[in-house]
N, C-alpha and C positions, 0 to 999 in steps of 0.2 A: 441616410438614417440616424438618428442619435444611438448613446449605447443601448438601452433598453429595446428600441425596435431592433437591433441587429440581434440582440440575444434571443428574441421571438423571432426572428428570421431562423436561426440556426435552430432553435429547440424545434420549430412548426415546420422546417423545411427538411430537414437532415433526419434519418432514421439513428435514432439514440439507443443501444443496448440497454441503458438502465431502464428506458422506458419501453423500450418494444420488444427486448430479448434477440434471440437466434434472430430473427428475420433483420436487423437491423447491425449482422456483422458483412462486411464485405470481404470475401476470402481472394487471397492475392496480393499484388503491389501493384498494379497497374493504376488504380486511383493514385496512391501515393506518388508515386513516381511523375505521375501524369501533373500533380498538384506541384511537386518540388521541380519539376522543371519551368514551369511558369515563373516559379520564382528566384531561377539561377541557379539551381540545386544547393540551396542554402545550407543543406545538411554534406554536404563534401569538405575535405580537408580543414575537418573542424577536431574536437578532442573531444571523445564522450567516454563518459564509462555507463555499461547498460546493465542492468538490475531488471531480475525475473524471480519468479518462485510464486508458490500458492499464498502462501504469508509471510509477513514478513518485509516485504519489499518495500512497502512502502517506508518504515521507520527506517529500513538502511539506507534507502534514498537518499531520505533527511539527513541522515546520520552523516553520511558521507559529505553530503554539499555543506552542511554547517561546520564540519573538518576542515573544508576546502576554503569556503570562507572565511573560517579564522585563521588561516593560514595565508590570507591576502588574495587568493584568487577570485577573480570575477568569475561568480558560479553560477550558471543556469541551474534551473531545475524544473523536470516536466514530470508530472506524475497526475494520476485518474484513480476515479472520481472524484471530483470536489465535496465538499461538506455543506458549504453555504454557499458560497462566490465562484463563479464561473472562472475567475482570473487566479485561484488557489492551484490550477493546475500549470501555469506558468509562469515561475518566478526568477528573477536576478538578482542574487544577494540576499534572498528571503523575501525582496519586494514584487508584490503581484504585478503582472504586466498592467499599464496605464488602459483605461475604456477607448480613451483616443485612439490606442494602438490596434485594438481588438474590432474598433469599428475601421479603421481604413485598410486593414485585413481583409477583412470581409468583403468591402466594396471593392478591391481590388481584383479578389476572383470569383467575385461572384456571378460573371459570364460563365466562368468553367464549371460553378457548382450546379448551375444550370445543365449545362453540356453533360459533364461524366456522373453527376448524382453521387458522390461520394458520400460516406457514413459520418457522423457527427463526430466518431473517433479519428479518422481521418484530416477532418479538417484540423481539429487541435493539436493534430501532432504536427502539419505542413506549418499551422501557425508558431508552434512553439521554436520549431529550428528557423523559421524567417526571423522571429524577433531576436533567437539568438546570435542570428548571424550579423542583423544589422547593429547591433550592440556591442559587436566584437568581443565575446565572452571571451578566460581563456580556457573553460571548461565546463561541459555543461552532463547533467548526470540524470539519464532518461530511463524514467519504470516503463517495462512493459503494460500493456492494458490486460490481453489476456493471451496464456502461452508463449510463445515468444516465437516459432518458427514463422508463424504466418501473420504474426502482429505487424500493423504497420508502421514501429519503431524500429524494425529489423531491416532497414535499408540503410541503417548507417554503419559504419566500421571504426568500432570503440577500440581504445586502447586499453581496456581491460572490460570482462565480462564477468558477471557476477549471478550466481542462482543461489537463493536463499534458503530453499528446503521445497520439498515436493509432499502435498496432500492431496484428497479428492475432493475438488472444485470443479466445477463447468466441465463434467463427465461427458455430458451429452456432446461438446465439442474438441476435449481433448483426448477422451479415451476413460476406459472403466477401469484402467488397472494404474498403479504407480509407475510400471515400465512403460506405458504408454503417455502418462503424463510428462514423464522425467525426458521423453525423448522430444515431446513438441517444447518442454521448457529448453531443453540442450541446445534447440534449432537457434538460438542466440550467439552460438558457440561459434567464433569465426576463426577462419585457416591462420596460425601460428600469433592469433591474439591471447594472451593468458585468460583464465578462466579460474576464479574464484568459485568453490562450492563450499557451501555452509552444513546446514544439517542434512544427515543422509543416511538411508539404508542399505544394506546389500544391494537390493535388486534396483534402487537408483543410481548408485554408485558405479556399477557395473555400465549402464547404459551412460551416466556422465563419461566414463574413461573413454569405450568404444568412439563415442561419436568424437570427442578430443582427440585421441589417436588418429583417427581416420582424417582428420583436418589440422595435424601438426601442432596442436595447441596445447600449450604449456597447462597444465591443470593442477590447483591445489586445494586440498581440504583446507578450511580453517582450522580444525581442531587437531590437526598434525602440529601445528606449530606455536597457537597459542590453546591454554586451557585456564578456565575458568578455575581457582581455588578456592573462594569462598566469597558469598554476598549478604549483604545486610542493608539497613534502612537507617538512615540517618538525617532527621528531619525533612522527611518527605522524599530525599533521592534514595535513588539506586545505588548504594555502595558495592564497586566489585571489584575484588581479585584477581589480577591473571597474572599466569605465569609463560614467560616466553622462552622455546626452546633455547637449550644452549646458556642459558644466561641463570645466575643465580638470585637475582634480586627480581621481587615482583610488583608489579605496575596496580597502581589504584587509581579505579576511574568513579566520578560521580555523573551518575544521569539523571536528566530531568523527566527522563521518559522511567515512569515507575514500575511500568510492569514487568513479573519477573522474568518473562518469555525474551524480553530484552537482553537477558545475560548470552543468548543464543546468539541473539542479532550481533553482540558486541563482537564476539569473534571473527564473524565474517566481515566486520567494517574493520576490524584492526589487520586482520588479512589481507585487505583490500587497500588497505594504507600502505603497508609492506611494498607491496608491488607498484603503488603510483610512485613509492619514494625510487626505485628501483627503475622508473619511468623517467623519470629527472625530476618530480614535484618536489621540491623543498617543503616538506611536511613535518616541521618540529613537535617534538612531545608534547609541548606547551598546548600546539594549535590543536592536536587532539585531544586534550585533557579540556579544553576549554570549548571546543564545539561539541562535545559528548554532554557537556552540562548545560547549553543553553540552545539543545536543539529546537525547542518550542519557541522562544523569545528569536532565534535567529533565521529559522526557516517555517514556522506556522504550524507545525504538526501539531496536531490535536487527534481525539478520538482512540486513544491508546492508554487503556486503562486509565484514564481522565478524571480525574476527582473536580467536579462541579458546584460541588456544594456540602458543607459539614453539619452536622446536628439535625436529621441525618444524614449521614455520608450517601452521597449520589455520585456513581461514576458510572462513563459510558465507556463502550469498547465497541468498535466496529468488525469485531468478532462475526464471522457470518456464515462458516464451515466446519466442519466436524474437528480439525485440527485445532482451529481456533479458537472455537468453545472448550477444549479440553482444555486450554492454556487458562483460558477464563478460569474455568475450576480449580486447575491447580492453584491459582493466584487466592481464588476462596479459599484454599485450606491454612493459608496463612492468613487469614485475616480474620480480625477479633469482631464479631459481630452478635446481635441480641437474636434479631429475625432478620429472611432475607427477603427481599421484592424484587422480582424479578418482571420487568418490563420488557417484553420481546413481540419483536416482528420481524418477518423474511420475507424472500421473495418465492416466487412460484418455482423458479427452475433449479434452487437447492434442495441439495438431500435432507428434508425438513426432518424426518423421522429421526434420521441418524443423530442430529442436534437434540431432538426435544426426549431420547431416550438417555441421553447423558444427566439429563437435570435433576437435581433434587427434586423429591416428591413435596417434602415440608417448606420447600417456597412456597411464599404468595406471589400467583401469577396477574399479570395485567396481559390482557392479548390486543395486539394493534397493528397498525399496517401504515405503512408509508404512504403519499399520494403521487404514487405511481401506476402505472397498469400493468407492470409485472408483481406489483406486491400481492402477497397471500392474503386473499381476506381474513378477518381477524378472528369473524366468527369459523372458520375452517380451520383457521391454526388452532383453536379452541377447542373444535372437535379432535383432530389427533391428537391434543396434547393430553386430552380425558383419557386416550387410552394408555398411556404412561403415568396416570394416577396425578398430572398435573392440575390444578383446580385453578380457577381466578377468572374474571370479568372480561368482556370484551369493551375497546373505547375506542371511538369514532378517531382518535389520532395519538401520537406520542404525549403531546403536551397534557391533554385531558387524562393519560394513564398516570401520567408523572405527578398532578395536582391530588390524584386519587390516590397515590402512592404514599405522596409525603402527609398528606392528612389523616393517616392510616398508621403513620410508623411511629414510633419513637426515637429519642434523639440517639440513642446508640445502636440502632436499626439500618441495614442496608439494601440500597437499591442502586440497581445495578441494569442498565437501558443498554441492549444488544441485539443483533441479529441481523442487523443490514446497515451499511453505510447510509442509507437512503434515510432509512428512523432516525440516526443518530443527527444527520443533517438538518431536522425538521426541529429538533428543540429549539424552543425560543428562550 
């Protein structure tokens, strides 16, 4: 098979959560263990950083990878889902896995695919481990898919676990309370392995503490050692001053990820770097500064309050749940614009009503959907939105919606596209 035929095989043969929803989930570790045994267990005896969380885990994973690359380490990065190219999921040094390696991997394990019928996600996890091992990486940052406790990535034994935050998402699988969701995310905590905890509230902090103490895992809340003192924008960069415990001088960091919510992720990243240094990694302050300032360039992260056009300004953000959309709205409060245009598309299994009730009724809405079976039809989204005084027309795809918004926007208007990773991925 060539590369396109290989992708077609994976998409057609394997159940995908992004396309098929819950029926694509394969609970337990039997499949991923069987795949890794076939590949001589490429996940063993490797250095990993494991990252979970409701929101922010992608940003934190990319920031850590960028810093480690800046420090001179050959760094693997596994994230999901992808926006444009399947190969975005698996990178070394910011470079996507070559097409030939994807083809060779699938051809090698095709008999096993037919036998055990793994999910699309399980195949990508095994592919990442195999690729990282074959290329003798120094360290890899591994982002969980959903949850943590039963996630296929959770067969690794990391040198550091990171949990960014807890919010309401995937409740049908992870639970309907913050405590239940926190318990699933806390499943990545391993015996005696340090865990860095980002944003937290009392009910989630208590869950993290209990799980960590049972596993004798040292746990650290990011905001206990680092605190943000102020932030501002300079030349489209987010500039954040951070105070460090027991030190007088403040550090100033420049981020090319410009969303205000990155101020929270930064503290989690800095605390993670502190523990990586304790584990023997040589990460100079200059590498941290460089890595944070060039995340997009060094790891290819996009879709986080990402400006893709000026006059009118068009911003895309992959926010797709209540807590993520709240952060987008917080950003709006400090953004100057004349009129607001919202291009929105979501998937059926999200708490759509919780998102819609947050949106400002004065916005001009454009309802659409991604081209996947999981997508909530734009007409249904429009009908739901009307109950919250949100008005707008329906468009067959995101690009038609964007063209219409730009045709009616003034140069000082603001257009935001959000609601689904898959919607953002279809922007041409």
